[in-house]
DOMARTOR-754365 format. One line per field, with one value per residue (C-alpha): x, y, z. Coordinates in nm, 3 decimals, padded with zeros to 5 digits. Example, Ala and Ser with C-alpha at 12.3 -4.5 7.8 and 13.67 -1.06 7.14 Angstrom:
% residues 2
xx: (01.230,01.367)
yy: (-00.450,-00.106)
zz: (00.780,00.714)
END
This chain:
% residues 676
xx: (-00.504,-00.289,-00.378,-00.587,-00.761,-00.882,-00.930,-01.154,-01.298,-01.418,-01.595,-01.816,-01.875,-02.061,-02.242,-02.390,-02.470,-02.651,-02.815,-02.633,-02.437,-02.446,-02.202,-02.100,-02.364,-02.634,-02.436,-02.401,-02.738,-02.838,-02.603,-02.265,-01.982,-01.636,-01.331,-01.321,-00.965,-00.847,-00.892,-00.808,-00.414,-00.297,-00.218,00.194,00.176,00.440,00.327,00.516,00.612,00.248,00.119,-00.250,-00.490,-00.241,-00.242,-00.650,-00.720,-00.477,-00.485,-00.847,-01.188,-01.300,-01.672,-01.850,-02.253,-02.424,-02.717,-02.849,-02.809,-02.561,-02.254,-01.931,-01.615,-01.287,-00.994,-01.183,-01.060,-01.219,-01.350,-01.104,-00.809,-00.821,-00.527,-00.714,-00.569,-00.793,-00.770,-00.875,-01.059,-01.154,-01.034,-00.851,-01.056,-00.930,-00.550,-00.607,-00.615,-00.709,-00.533,-00.251,-00.026,-00.142,-00.299,-00.664,-00.875,-00.627,-00.392,-00.713,-00.905,-00.559,-00.506,-00.937,-00.815,-00.550,-00.669,-00.570,-00.305,-00.358,-00.198,-00.341,-00.284,-00.225,-00.020,-00.020,00.136,00.066,00.090,00.325,00.188,00.431,00.179,00.031,-00.040,-00.398,-00.555,-00.665,-00.658,-00.726,-00.964,-01.085,-01.414,-01.562,-01.477,-01.097,-01.118,-01.250,-00.925,-00.694,-00.862,-00.709,-00.342,-00.428,-00.700,-00.383,-00.293,-00.598,-00.764,-01.049,-01.170,-01.250,-01.350,-01.490,-01.599,-01.593,-01.826,-01.716,-01.557,-01.830,-02.086,-01.811,-01.701,-01.977,-01.959,-02.295,-02.408,-02.786,-02.617,-02.304,-02.488,-02.484,-02.127,-02.033,-02.278,-02.083,-01.738,-01.882,-01.982,-01.547,-01.472,-01.678,-01.595,-01.216,-01.196,-01.493,-01.428,-01.354,-01.619,-01.679,-01.772,-01.932,-01.964,-02.197,-02.046,-01.977,-02.131,-02.021,-01.991,-02.067,-02.464,-02.451,-02.189,-02.392,-02.763,-02.569,-02.433,-02.817,-02.907,-02.616,-02.665,-03.021,-02.951,-02.636,-02.862,-03.056,-02.767,-02.580,-02.933,-02.899,-02.637,-02.621,-02.973,-02.798,-02.578,-02.267,-02.047,-02.158,-02.266,-02.370,-02.124,-02.321,-02.032,-02.310,-02.445,-02.079,-01.971,-02.071,-02.003,-01.762,-01.604,-01.432,-01.106,-01.196,-01.540,-01.489,-01.197,-01.247,-01.043,-00.870,-01.170,-01.390,-01.129,-01.164,-01.552,-01.412,-01.263,-01.534,-01.756,-01.556,-01.445,-01.827,-01.920,-01.597,-01.735,-02.094,-01.907,-01.741,-02.062,-02.223,-01.953,-01.805,-01.462,-01.204,-00.823,-00.720,-00.537,-00.170,-00.051,00.113,-00.202,-00.370,-00.586,-00.758,-00.474,-00.439,-00.055,-00.129,-00.042,-00.066,00.152,00.133,-00.170,-00.093,-00.432,-00.408,-00.445,-00.325,-00.184,-00.305,-00.102,-00.060,00.230,00.402,00.658,00.967,01.103,01.467,01.426,01.229,01.248,00.965,00.954,00.659,00.586,00.306,00.315,-00.001,-00.042,-00.347,-00.181,-00.162,00.201,00.142,00.304,00.677,00.847,01.195,01.378,01.802,01.789,01.552,01.244,00.957,00.617,00.345,00.000,-00.150,-00.344,-00.669,-00.794,-01.002,-01.281,-01.643,-01.624,-01.320,-01.158,-00.893,-00.701,-00.742,-00.413,-00.479,-00.202,-00.099,00.183,00.490,00.569,00.965,01.170,01.519,01.785,02.051,02.158,02.176,01.826,02.010,02.110,01.676,01.507,01.172,01.071,00.910,01.179,00.924,00.679,00.394,00.297,00.427,00.705,00.996,01.228,01.633,01.926,02.199,02.574,02.673,03.019,03.014,02.642,02.538,02.203,02.007,01.639,01.356,01.027,00.684,00.451,00.156,00.042,00.046,00.057,-00.168,00.023,-00.017,00.391,00.415,00.541,00.919,01.125,01.498,01.644,01.980,02.260,02.042,02.339,02.657,02.680,02.853,02.921,02.832,02.514,02.443,02.428,02.152,01.770,01.544,01.325,01.109,01.289,01.122,00.745,00.775,00.659,00.988,01.163,01.554,01.874,02.008,02.326,02.355,02.704,02.768,02.679,02.368,02.507,02.256,02.389,02.123,02.084,01.723,01.556,01.508,01.345,01.498,01.621,01.622,01.948,01.795,02.035,01.864,01.893,02.059,02.077,02.351,02.201,02.550,02.484,02.204,02.212,02.466,02.345,02.161,02.453,02.261,02.393,02.311,02.127,01.878,01.779,01.479,01.287,00.945,00.667,00.486,00.280,00.129,00.367,00.462,00.847,01.016,01.117,01.440,01.334,01.563,01.470,01.609,01.744,01.641,01.331,01.194,01.142,01.092,01.258,01.147,01.324,01.053,01.113,01.104,01.249,01.549,01.521,01.522,01.876,01.921,01.949,01.811,01.540,01.501,01.240,01.251,00.939,01.112,00.996,00.734,00.639,00.789,00.783,00.614,00.893,01.006,01.323,01.440,01.549,01.164,01.028,00.890,00.664,00.480,00.134,-00.140,-00.477,-00.336,-00.356,-00.034,00.115,00.330,00.213,00.440,00.465,00.629,00.715,00.687,01.034,00.939,00.624,00.668,00.336,00.269,00.152,00.035,00.004,-00.229,-00.086,-00.374,-00.284,-00.335,-00.521,-00.268,-00.386,00.004,-00.086,-00.303,-00.367,-00.410,-00.581,-00.391,-00.634,-00.626,-00.699,-00.895,-00.703,-00.833,-00.610,-00.645,-00.387,-00.325,-00.139,00.162,00.223,00.571,00.709,01.006,01.251,01.606,01.872,01.978,02.345,02.259,01.982,02.003,01.991,02.316,02.489,02.399,02.684,02.625,02.907,03.026,03.071,03.232,03.189,02.845,02.713,02.440,02.558,02.576,02.295,02.274,02.018,02.265,02.631,02.834,02.922,03.186,03.133,03.271,03.309,03.330,03.453,03.239,03.292,03.037,02.942,02.847,02.475,02.426,02.419,02.294,01.961,01.668,01.492,01.065,00.902,00.558,00.380,00.278,00.244,-00.098,-00.044,-00.351,-00.611,-00.700,-01.082,-01.027,-01.249,-01.343,-01.117,-00.854,-00.509,-00.324,-00.339,00.002,00.063,00.210,00.384,00.322,00.513,00.320)
yy: (02.428,02.668,02.727,03.034,02.899,02.583,02.785,03.024,02.694,02.560,02.918,02.937,02.549,02.614,02.922,02.698,02.397,02.595,02.863,03.131,03.337,03.601,03.883,03.876,04.052,03.800,03.489,03.592,03.623,03.258,03.081,03.158,03.285,03.440,03.537,03.882,03.963,03.739,03.745,03.535,03.595,03.777,03.581,03.630,03.492,03.203,02.884,02.654,02.269,02.172,02.222,02.244,02.441,02.415,02.747,02.789,02.848,03.220,03.329,03.221,03.383,03.093,02.973,02.711,02.616,02.428,02.292,02.420,02.786,02.822,02.978,02.803,03.034,02.844,02.877,02.974,02.810,02.484,02.404,02.672,02.526,02.197,01.940,01.790,01.419,01.273,00.961,00.934,00.646,00.455,00.351,00.468,00.818,00.866,00.796,01.079,00.902,01.159,01.488,01.610,01.599,01.307,01.501,01.429,01.637,01.647,01.947,02.178,02.052,02.091,02.445,02.499,02.395,02.666,02.749,02.416,02.244,01.898,01.566,01.291,00.941,00.610,00.370,00.502,00.809,00.978,01.314,01.612,01.733,01.670,01.572,01.334,01.012,00.780,00.499,00.519,00.148,00.102,-00.142,-00.193,-00.318,-00.248,-00.579,-00.502,-00.128,-00.275,-00.443,-00.172,00.033,-00.130,-00.029,00.313,00.309,00.277,00.597,00.771,00.998,01.244,01.296,01.015,01.055,00.742,00.707,00.293,00.130,00.264,-00.097,-00.317,-00.083,-00.120,-00.480,-00.503,-00.746,-00.778,-00.398,-00.501,-00.587,-00.324,-00.078,-00.336,-00.418,-00.007,-00.029,-00.314,-00.099,00.228,00.028,-00.118,00.174,00.348,00.087,00.096,00.498,00.567,00.970,00.991,01.225,00.964,01.175,00.933,01.046,00.897,00.801,00.993,00.938,00.725,00.769,00.393,00.345,00.021,00.158,00.472,00.281,00.084,00.345,00.583,00.274,00.201,00.614,00.597,00.359,00.513,00.776,00.536,00.381,00.654,00.823,00.426,00.597,00.920,00.845,00.604,00.916,00.850,01.084,00.965,01.215,01.207,01.372,01.407,01.406,01.282,01.659,01.861,01.642,01.559,01.375,01.670,01.669,01.304,01.287,00.923,00.852,00.707,00.962,01.334,01.542,01.873,02.053,01.754,01.687,02.040,02.016,01.723,01.858,02.185,01.907,01.735,02.079,02.206,01.836,01.901,02.224,02.053,01.813,02.123,02.287,01.939,01.991,01.659,01.684,01.650,01.620,01.378,01.112,01.085,00.776,00.627,00.538,00.356,00.041,-00.175,-00.331,-00.340,-00.407,-00.743,-00.684,-01.028,-01.357,-01.531,-01.736,-02.005,-02.095,-02.417,-02.310,-02.660,-02.673,-02.397,-02.398,-02.744,-02.593,-02.624,-02.866,-02.797,-02.758,-02.873,-02.599,-02.325,-02.140,-01.976,-01.670,-01.503,-01.040,-00.816,-00.764,-00.575,-00.387,-00.507,-00.625,-00.983,-01.195,-01.364,-01.659,-01.608,-01.888,-01.791,-02.014,-01.968,-01.666,-01.475,-01.519,-01.490,-01.620,-01.498,-01.560,-01.318,-01.396,-01.354,-01.380,-01.653,-01.834,-01.703,-02.015,-01.934,-02.280,-02.234,-01.970,-01.858,-01.781,-01.636,-01.705,-01.390,-01.554,-01.409,-01.111,-01.074,-01.250,-01.170,-00.960,-01.201,-01.251,-01.575,-01.643,-01.628,-01.258,-01.169,-00.942,-00.821,-00.470,-00.211,00.064,00.417,00.294,00.252,-00.075,-00.247,-00.468,-00.335,-00.652,-00.603,-00.765,-00.745,-00.787,-01.117,-00.996,-00.613,-00.621,-00.336,-00.331,-00.248,-00.151,-00.205,00.016,-00.174,-00.054,-00.169,-00.363,-00.496,-00.226,-00.257,-00.540,-00.764,-00.709,-00.617,-00.275,-00.190,00.071,00.027,00.261,00.169,00.125,00.268,00.133,00.076,-00.180,-00.278,-00.627,-00.948,-00.993,-01.304,-01.059,-00.818,-00.793,-00.560,-00.510,-00.167,-00.143,00.221,00.152,00.450,00.200,00.195,-00.178,-00.058,-00.165,-00.427,-00.582,-00.888,-01.050,-01.459,-01.447,-01.271,-00.904,-00.608,-00.321,-00.075,00.230,00.383,00.414,00.767,00.698,00.923,01.258,01.618,01.503,01.190,00.984,00.752,00.826,00.636,00.705,00.461,00.397,00.167,-00.191,-00.200,-00.573,-00.804,-01.110,-01.406,-01.692,-01.770,-01.758,-01.564,-01.827,-01.907,-01.530,-01.365,-01.048,-01.011,-00.776,-01.062,-00.818,-00.630,-00.251,-00.198,-00.270,-00.605,-00.837,-00.992,-01.399,-01.704,-02.021,-02.343,-02.519,-02.857,-02.838,-02.462,-02.344,-01.968,-01.719,-01.363,-01.014,-00.758,-00.427,-00.081,00.141,00.357,00.492,00.774,00.681,00.670,00.273,00.032,-00.150,-00.500,-00.700,-01.021,-01.289,-01.601,-01.914,-01.849,-02.130,-02.463,-02.604,-02.848,-03.103,-02.926,-02.774,-02.424,-02.357,-02.431,-02.247,-01.882,-01.582,-01.364,-01.169,-01.467,-01.280,-00.891,-00.893,-00.646,-00.985,-01.239,-01.593,-01.887,-02.125,-02.403,-02.525,-02.866,-02.933,-03.110,-02.997,-02.577,-02.643,-02.445,-02.494,-02.190,-02.118,-01.792,-01.519,-01.461,-01.257,-01.442,-01.400,-01.536,-01.893,-02.015,-02.304,-02.336,-02.678,-02.638,-02.896,-03.002,-03.123,-03.273,-03.108,-03.131,-03.013,-02.815,-02.739,-02.370,-02.280,-01.996,-01.884,-01.625,-01.320,-01.214,-00.939,-00.763,-00.659,-00.562,-00.373,-00.009,00.017,00.392,00.455,00.777,00.742,00.784,00.502,00.621,00.532,00.347,00.241,00.104,00.352,00.220,00.543,00.564,00.777,00.522,00.240,-00.120,-00.270,-00.603,-00.878,-01.135,-01.110,-00.978,-01.102,-01.066,-00.932,-01.001,-00.649,-00.652,-00.361,-00.091,-00.076,00.024,-00.175,-00.111,-00.130,-00.512,-00.504,-00.795,-00.851,-01.068,-01.291,-01.247,-01.609,-01.654,-01.934,-02.022,-02.357,-02.380,-02.324,-02.547,-02.424,-02.642,-02.683,-02.785,-03.124,-03.229,-03.484,-03.442,-03.640,-03.498,-03.281,-03.067,-02.856,-02.544,-02.371,-01.991,-01.798,-01.661)
zz: (-02.847,-02.574,-02.225,-02.305,-02.584,-02.389,-02.084,-02.270,-02.437,-02.095,-01.986,-02.316,-02.309,-01.942,-02.071,-02.376,-02.131,-01.910,-02.175,-02.051,-02.282,-02.055,-01.904,-01.545,-01.347,-01.546,-01.494,-01.084,-01.101,-01.225,-00.986,-01.211,-00.958,-01.120,-00.950,-01.036,-00.985,-01.232,-01.685,-01.909,-01.961,-02.274,-02.601,-02.491,-02.183,-02.118,-01.904,-01.703,-01.740,-01.556,-01.883,-02.070,-01.762,-01.480,-01.396,-01.458,-01.126,-01.095,-01.476,-01.618,-01.510,-01.228,-01.215,-01.103,-01.114,-00.819,-00.900,-00.543,-00.706,-00.447,-00.582,-00.463,-00.464,-00.556,-00.366,-00.087,00.223,00.300,00.671,00.846,00.617,00.773,00.591,00.289,00.247,-00.036,-00.202,-00.620,-00.600,-00.958,-01.330,-01.590,-01.555,-01.191,-01.349,-01.587,-01.939,-02.169,-01.982,-02.217,-01.907,-01.716,-01.422,-01.549,-01.266,-01.013,-01.050,-01.136,-00.785,-00.640,-00.739,-00.720,-00.316,-00.268,00.034,00.189,00.245,-00.040,-00.021,-00.277,-00.174,-00.325,-00.494,-00.847,-00.957,-01.248,-01.452,-01.474,-01.094,-00.799,-00.600,-00.826,-00.656,-00.719,-00.666,-01.076,-01.216,-01.569,-01.662,-01.316,-01.230,-00.919,-00.778,-00.826,-00.731,-00.394,-00.382,-00.448,-00.238,00.031,-00.107,00.036,00.316,00.580,00.482,00.641,00.372,00.543,00.157,-00.097,-00.436,-00.583,-00.936,-01.017,-01.271,-01.579,-01.725,-01.561,-01.818,-02.085,-02.052,-01.976,-01.616,-01.501,-01.523,-01.374,-01.003,-01.050,-00.814,-00.550,-00.583,-00.550,-00.268,-00.076,-00.171,-00.015,00.299,00.288,00.246,00.558,00.755,00.668,00.726,00.916,00.976,00.609,00.337,00.080,-00.235,-00.480,-00.862,-01.128,-01.420,-01.714,-02.044,-02.328,-02.688,-02.782,-02.732,-02.568,-02.282,-02.220,-02.202,-01.930,-01.741,-01.770,-01.619,-01.336,-01.264,-01.222,-00.927,-00.767,-00.620,-00.424,-00.316,-00.162,-00.023,00.204,00.357,00.382,00.562,00.792,00.884,00.685,00.568,00.227,-00.085,-00.425,-00.706,-01.053,-01.287,-01.572,-01.596,-01.570,-01.872,-02.171,-02.501,-02.665,-02.342,-02.463,-02.586,-02.736,-02.664,-02.306,-02.134,-02.105,-02.312,-02.084,-02.043,-01.944,-01.646,-01.532,-01.549,-01.299,-01.077,-01.095,-00.974,-00.701,-00.550,-00.506,-00.345,-00.116,-00.014,00.065,00.293,00.477,00.486,00.662,00.873,00.784,00.690,00.975,01.008,00.863,01.173,01.213,01.014,01.301,01.459,01.207,01.257,01.516,01.614,01.955,02.171,02.336,02.705,02.809,02.738,02.382,02.337,02.043,01.840,01.570,01.216,01.084,00.758,00.596,00.272,00.065,-00.093,-00.459,-00.431,-00.572,-00.211,-00.314,-00.582,-00.476,-00.144,00.006,00.206,00.307,00.256,00.220,-00.162,-00.234,00.087,00.264,00.588,00.530,00.445,00.088,-00.020,-00.219,-00.371,-00.509,-00.789,-00.738,-00.917,-00.741,-00.998,-00.795,-00.805,-00.552,-00.416,-00.258,00.110,00.017,00.408,00.564,00.379,00.499,00.691,00.865,00.800,00.597,00.405,00.081,-00.177,-00.507,-00.732,-00.960,-01.116,-01.170,-01.001,-01.006,-01.315,-01.073,-01.130,-01.201,-00.792,-00.572,-00.402,-00.103,-00.171,-00.158,00.084,00.069,00.350,00.295,00.300,00.251,00.458,00.226,00.327,00.026,00.048,-00.210,-00.361,-00.249,-00.344,-00.019,-00.167,00.042,00.128,00.157,00.262,00.022,-00.029,-00.359,-00.408,-00.650,-00.503,-00.521,-00.794,-00.578,-00.884,-01.215,-01.549,-01.832,-01.969,-01.708,-01.590,-01.204,-01.184,-00.968,-00.986,-00.952,-00.694,-00.740,-00.463,-00.068,00.148,00.092,00.339,00.711,00.710,00.521,00.403,00.591,00.882,00.703,00.817,00.761,01.056,01.179,01.509,01.626,01.491,01.236,00.949,00.761,00.791,00.928,00.843,01.145,01.138,01.322,01.413,01.416,01.769,01.767,01.864,01.714,01.536,01.417,01.157,01.131,00.801,00.751,00.385,00.105,00.142,-00.085,-00.247,-00.350,-00.078,00.125,00.504,00.748,01.101,01.336,01.672,01.751,01.901,02.073,02.184,02.306,02.199,02.413,02.375,02.000,01.664,01.397,01.233,01.529,01.559,01.415,01.432,01.455,01.601,01.848,02.080,01.761,01.895,01.542,01.671,01.557,01.871,01.908,01.917,01.982,01.776,01.940,01.654,01.758,01.899,01.731,02.119,02.072,02.348,02.338,02.435,02.399,02.219,02.384,02.234,02.313,02.688,02.868,02.924,02.565,02.613,02.400,02.665,02.566,02.844,02.874,02.762,02.853,02.648,02.470,02.237,02.370,01.980,01.809,01.727,01.411,01.372,01.373,01.055,00.925,01.157,01.030,01.186,00.972,01.025,00.816,00.917,00.920,01.317,01.358,01.582,01.388,01.368,01.446,01.119,01.017,00.655,00.524,00.340,-00.001,-00.070,00.103,00.294,00.555,00.904,01.134,01.466,01.535,01.771,01.966,02.258,02.563,02.895,03.133,03.121,03.092,02.907,02.601,02.452,02.053,01.819,01.476,01.268,00.912,00.564,00.217,-00.076,-00.324,-00.587,-00.799,-01.098,-01.254,-01.508,-01.455,-01.675,-01.721,-01.515,-01.559,-01.338,-01.435,-01.246,-01.315,-01.327,-01.417,-01.150,-01.080,-00.732,-00.571,-00.344,00.002,00.237,00.558,00.832,01.169,01.388,01.664,01.900,01.914,02.134,02.227,02.492,02.417,02.530,02.750,02.688,02.877,02.902,02.620,02.381,02.045,01.762,01.430,01.258,00.887,00.652,00.554,00.155,-00.140,-00.427,-00.771,-00.850,-01.043,-01.414,-01.453,-01.617,-01.515,-01.823,-01.798,-01.777,-01.690,-01.546,-01.187,-01.005,-00.774,-00.413,-00.265,-00.041,00.212,00.418,00.743,00.850,01.154,01.212,01.485,01.433,01.677,02.023,02.045,02.374,02.379,02.676,02.683,02.927,03.184)
END
């Protein structure tokens, strides 16, 4: 079907469904709105690559029918031209399955909102349109969509388009209580982003009788779910998609076809317009101001959580790392074998009684790329909240990147996109660290020499030419007398900037220099905090810093060597009391095991991303910044390295990470001194 035929068909179907086979004036009297200046395109019109209906807004009759009989003129400016940061949230329909170009309703809606600047957000990307972000996950039920939502809520949308429940009705998964789950999801969205408008759609119909019966029952309950929230003064609005889309608009009996998606776009548009009339739509907040996390102004207070992970064993053959893979703000538990194959247990947060952390096994998330695990790093380089998979050349420090796709595909394979070599390196790979030094949400490239002096290249993300942008800041710290192996970079005070830590190799005692960023004189500011932890009798090589509870502040962790168990001291932000007594408690262990699905990640020697050079700049204008007496620097030669050509072999299976329950038996009392 050509674009003009599809457009004409949409007009005719809408008229027929509302029994209005009418001329322009008659239809307007019944509540239709026509854009008079536009007409159906001539048969010989040619269209660009954005495919079917992509220019419907500009080239066809444009109409909508509001149930209130109040006509809404599409392409009008919404709320005085406010920027719209829209989160499409749901399942495969949100993703666009069934549409010929993969855009679903999103492109048509964007065209209808052409009077505003529209930015879609989400960890998923689908369709031919450039602005193709969304949080649509094929096969996801409501409870899973609630989890996926947190991948994008940190981007602070001001409009959320929620349609969830189709898979609960189709599988079915306890359809009788699905409306309650939807209500809980709505509440989570309202709490997480209170300024956002949440538009909740009734489900579109299904051609399968049993599924349709479930949908009808579910839809009947949705209005009450929304009404309760609306009456509580929440910005929640019902969108009746069940009337907008009919079974004749389905591509496969479940997903809309192109015409169906245009009708969905129209329904979403009308709901956004109504929210605007309600004066609900406010400008989106700057992402840099996200979260309830606050900077800790006082000394650190360490609160013992005891053994929070029993471990998976294999300490001699496996290495334990912490990284936020699913973007929920909490570090996950990862184990790597010798060649970088990675299995993950997602951090589910504290149990309801607050006594243990829930670890959810997701199996293998990366098969490796044939590189030794000592070269593997995880860091968020594009600022989307998801830590990416990186390899660092041991000789040159060159970095290859696989971008984290934010979840599993329909085959159960975790998604990684090869970005090729993004940094050519500045010296030995052992000196390469990634940490957010300027608080912009992107991890920067830091090179530490053998004596702990730090050189910084700020991460500017990918440029328009496809090259990664690195801005040299020269030497930002001269070192404090500690060797490189004893240095950690972690955000202790929650200001989003990584602080400089010296961990004693014998006792694990830790000293801190607070990262104050660049001062007015161009020098990097470091404020000494003295000793912030006396250690717990564990050697420094077994001390880690990671945020396990989503506070924005790194906790003090120790690793049990053989089991790879983890003990945690929560970074609780002190009150200036000086010495804190903490209790170390015993645990009982419950074991849960999940089989992992093979996840393929291969290196791409022909990646389209051009290699990007960073080099040591001995004439950097930023002066050396002293934390203590200057130390000598072991400089490296700037070189480039070709992308790896090794392919990882996908494997499956996962050991069970043992969760724990804290009992009341006190075994040992530890004293942790906190710097005043």
